[in-house]
Backbone as CSV, one residue per row, in Angstrom:
resi,resn,N_x,N_y,N_z,CA_x,CA_y,CA_z,C_x,C_y,C_z
1,UNK,241.533,134.803,114.952,240.743,134.121,114.094,241.487,134.156,112.667
2,UNK,241.694,132.749,112.162,242.504,132.662,110.660,241.619,132.762,109.692
3,UNK,242.373,133.704,108.640,241.459,133.806,107.402,241.774,132.366,106.781
4,UNK,240.268,132.011,105.923,240.598,130.816,105.161,241.229,131.661,103.662
5,UNK,242.271,130.600,103.214,242.731,131.082,102.007,242.734,129.651,101.157
6,UNK,241.928,130.024,99.960,241.658,128.861,99.028,242.431,129.051,97.724
7,UNK,242.695,127.820,97.362,243.564,127.717,95.951,243.015,126.905,95.056
8,UNK,242.955,127.031,93.665,242.277,126.283,92.829,243.132,125.163,92.329
9,UNK,244.451,125.043,92.292,245.397,124.010,92.046,245.701,123.491,93.221
10,UNK,246.170,122.087,93.223,246.602,121.274,94.384,247.911,121.743,94.833
11,UNK,248.378,121.718,96.002,249.384,122.251,96.440,250.883,121.405,95.896
12,UNK,251.733,122.218,95.851,253.258,121.471,95.130,253.801,120.731,96.291
13,UNK,254.648,119.608,95.907,255.256,119.016,97.015,256.159,119.831,97.799
14,UNK,256.396,119.508,99.081,257.006,120.456,99.940,258.591,120.291,99.603
15,UNK,259.323,121.295,99.719,260.940,121.590,99.439,261.450,120.926,100.621
16,UNK,262.718,120.475,100.284,263.490,119.658,101.256,264.548,120.785,101.799
17,UNK,264.314,121.033,103.196,264.877,122.206,103.780,265.943,121.317,104.608
18,UNK,267.053,122.058,104.799,267.866,121.505,105.669,267.878,122.196,107.046
19,UNK,267.450,121.274,108.097,267.174,121.812,109.217,268.319,122.375,110.129
20,UNK,268.144,123.603,110.812,269.071,124.063,111.395,269.176,123.531,112.678
21,UNK,270.515,123.589,113.330,270.746,122.916,114.738,269.640,123.320,115.744
22,UNK,269.399,122.558,116.683,268.287,122.748,117.666,268.535,124.166,118.392
23,UNK,267.529,124.989,118.824,267.311,125.939,119.720,266.667,125.921,120.881
24,UNK,267.417,125.953,122.189,266.627,125.745,123.305,265.453,126.896,123.256
25,UNK,264.541,126.328,123.808,263.027,127.271,123.995,262.560,127.339,122.703
26,UNK,262.757,126.889,121.477,262.156,127.185,120.267,261.941,126.042,119.508
27,UNK,260.578,126.020,118.534,260.255,124.960,117.839,260.474,125.228,116.298
28,UNK,260.838,124.515,115.555,261.146,124.529,113.977,259.821,124.466,113.418
29,UNK,259.356,125.503,112.614,257.959,125.774,111.921,258.522,125.266,110.494
30,UNK,258.239,124.355,109.896,258.604,123.818,108.716,258.202,124.940,107.665
31,UNK,258.988,125.233,106.342,258.351,125.806,105.237,257.168,125.427,104.619
32,UNK,256.649,126.091,103.890,255.376,125.681,103.133,254.939,126.227,101.903
33,UNK,254.051,125.952,101.212,253.608,126.682,99.922,252.268,127.568,100.408
34,UNK,252.489,128.953,100.054,251.308,129.647,100.407,250.655,130.245,98.873
35,UNK,249.371,130.503,98.893,248.496,130.801,97.532,248.524,132.267,97.501
36,UNK,249.165,132.850,96.671,249.162,134.472,96.148,249.113,134.916,95.110
37,UNK,248.166,135.566,94.796,248.225,136.142,93.448,248.111,135.067,92.216
38,UNK,247.120,134.081,92.596,246.805,132.874,91.630,248.126,131.949,91.339
39,UNK,248.914,131.783,92.492,250.103,131.011,92.346,250.746,130.728,93.492
40,UNK,251.457,129.629,93.492,252.000,129.245,94.789,253.288,129.973,95.246
41,UNK,253.556,130.514,96.443,254.896,130.747,96.884,255.424,130.326,97.821
42,UNK,256.597,130.110,97.800,257.296,129.261,99.065,257.766,130.377,100.127
43,UNK,257.494,129.842,101.353,258.027,130.472,102.754,258.906,129.645,103.396
44,UNK,259.978,130.125,103.633,260.947,129.260,104.347,260.562,128.874,105.566
45,UNK,261.013,127.948,106.110,260.835,127.388,107.736,261.670,128.578,108.502
46,UNK,261.385,128.550,109.886,261.867,129.654,110.905,261.507,128.849,112.320
47,UNK,262.478,129.508,113.193,262.007,128.985,114.429,261.288,130.079,115.178
48,UNK,260.421,129.486,115.920,259.397,130.190,117.016,259.673,129.969,118.310
49,UNK,259.392,130.699,119.086,259.424,130.480,120.444,258.394,129.635,120.808
50,UNK,258.894,128.594,121.644,257.902,127.556,122.001,256.798,128.058,123.381
51,UNK,255.521,127.470,123.316,254.709,127.973,124.308,254.590,126.473,125.068
52,UNK,254.831,126.774,126.583,254.776,125.777,127.666,253.422,125.058,127.668
53,UNK,253.136,123.966,127.750,252.138,123.413,127.703,251.233,123.048,126.282
54,UNK,251.991,123.372,125.321,251.336,123.214,124.033,252.425,122.509,122.936
55,UNK,251.754,122.030,122.184,252.419,121.473,120.977,252.003,122.153,119.425
56,UNK,253.231,122.369,118.764,252.687,123.139,117.430,252.410,122.092,116.560
57,UNK,251.390,122.485,115.798,250.795,121.621,114.577,251.118,122.539,113.252
58,UNK,251.916,121.991,112.290,252.345,122.802,111.174,251.133,123.064,110.155
59,UNK,251.275,124.100,109.455,250.286,124.214,108.356,249.889,123.103,107.493
60,UNK,248.873,122.948,106.836,248.734,122.043,105.967,247.419,122.634,104.781
61,UNK,247.434,121.637,103.728,246.334,122.075,102.815,245.363,121.151,102.857
62,UNK,244.068,121.193,103.083,243.273,120.128,103.077,242.277,120.462,101.703
63,UNK,241.742,119.430,101.133,240.931,119.285,99.836,239.467,119.738,100.495
64,UNK,239.030,120.873,99.665,237.469,121.227,100.117,236.817,121.121,98.806
65,UNK,236.148,119.996,98.306,235.397,120.145,97.166,236.398,120.281,96.026
66,UNK,236.355,121.167,95.207,237.162,121.275,93.835,238.251,122.426,94.211
67,UNK,238.364,122.604,95.292,239.377,123.864,95.801,240.217,123.166,96.801
68,UNK,241.598,123.929,97.483,242.102,123.588,98.389,242.187,124.630,99.438
69,UNK,242.317,124.544,100.714,242.177,125.390,102.020,243.256,125.175,102.672
70,UNK,243.857,126.417,102.978,245.076,126.375,103.737,244.808,126.391,104.839
71,UNK,245.318,125.800,105.957,244.907,125.748,107.527,246.289,126.127,108.184
72,UNK,246.319,127.187,108.719,247.264,127.773,109.223,248.006,126.966,110.424
73,UNK,249.306,127.171,110.594,249.801,126.191,111.789,249.207,126.833,113.112
74,UNK,249.054,125.993,114.154,248.593,126.426,115.268,249.305,125.645,116.657
75,UNK,248.832,126.317,117.830,249.254,125.595,119.338,248.237,124.885,119.655
76,UNK,248.584,123.560,119.940,247.372,122.538,120.448,247.891,122.318,121.967
77,UNK,246.883,122.047,122.749,247.374,121.598,124.072,247.308,120.153,124.006
């Protein structure tokens, strides 16, 4: 179960990351902004082992009233 993380300020624009060469059996998880100690902190992208029969949906920020809710990346069928 994912823990909801809320931010009071809108998320910052994503940074441009140079995508490394593809790796067989892995998917690229793009970098994103996370909310920590009342500010955004950048987390670089990384390779994650793929899961057969699933597609990776990256993390995102959704507006929730006056706040922003962080939705963790997940594997969907």
